[in-house]
C-alpha positions as CSV (number, residue, x, y, z in Angstrom):
1,M,25.4,-146.3,46.2
2,N,22.1,-145.9,48.5
3,T,20.5,-150.0,50.6
4,A,18.1,-148.5,52.3
5,P,15.1,-149.6,51.4
6,N,12.0,-147.3,50.4
7,L,9.6,-147.2,53.0
8,T,6.9,-145.2,51.6
9,P,4.1,-146.7,50.0
10,P,4.3,-146.3,45.9
11,E,1.2,-143.8,44.8
12,P,-1.4,-145.9,43.3
13,A,-1.9,-144.2,39.0
14,D,-5.2,-142.6,39.6
15,A,-4.3,-140.4,43.4
16,V,-5.6,-136.7,43.3
17,P,-3.8,-134.5,44.6
18,A,-5.3,-133.9,49.0
19,R,-7.8,-129.8,48.2
20,R,-5.8,-126.8,49.6
21,P,-8.2,-124.2,50.1
22,E,-6.0,-122.1,51.2
23,L,-4.4,-121.6,47.8
24,D,-8.2,-120.4,46.4
25,D,-7.8,-117.1,48.4
26,A,-7.2,-113.5,47.2
27,P,-3.8,-112.2,47.5
28,P,-3.7,-109.5,51.0
29,L,-2.1,-107.4,49.1
30,L,-4.4,-104.7,46.7
31,G,-7.5,-107.7,45.7
32,S,-6.2,-109.8,42.7
33,W,-2.8,-111.2,41.2
34,R,-3.9,-109.7,38.2
35,N,-3.4,-105.8,40.1
36,I,-0.1,-107.3,41.5
37,Y,1.7,-107.9,38.7
38,I,0.1,-104.5,36.9
39,L,1.6,-102.5,40.1
40,V,5.1,-104.8,38.8
41,L,5.1,-103.8,35.3
42,G,4.7,-100.0,36.0
43,A,7.3,-100.2,39.2
44,F,9.0,-102.0,35.7
45,V,8.5,-99.2,33.0
46,L,8.8,-96.3,35.7
47,F,12.1,-97.7,36.4
48,V,13.8,-97.8,32.9
49,A,11.9,-94.2,32.4
50,V,13.5,-93.0,35.2
51,F,16.7,-94.0,34.5
52,W,16.4,-93.5,30.6
53,G,16.1,-89.7,31.7
54,L,18.8,-90.2,34.2
55,T,21.1,-91.5,31.8
56,E,20.3,-88.4,29.1
57,A,20.4,-86.1,31.4
58,Y,24.4,-87.0,32.2
59,A,25.1,-88.5,29.2
């Protein structure tokens, strides 16, 4: 049982979180999140195709 008092004041119900402009920056690689998602999806499809081909070749 925790008997220590809560020393942080409660936030008001209408409090707006502080603005964080660094979250609006583009990613440092490929220029946009869309391009990164396309790269990851393309790599996944390539790996699946390569592993399928290896399975077929050595089955």
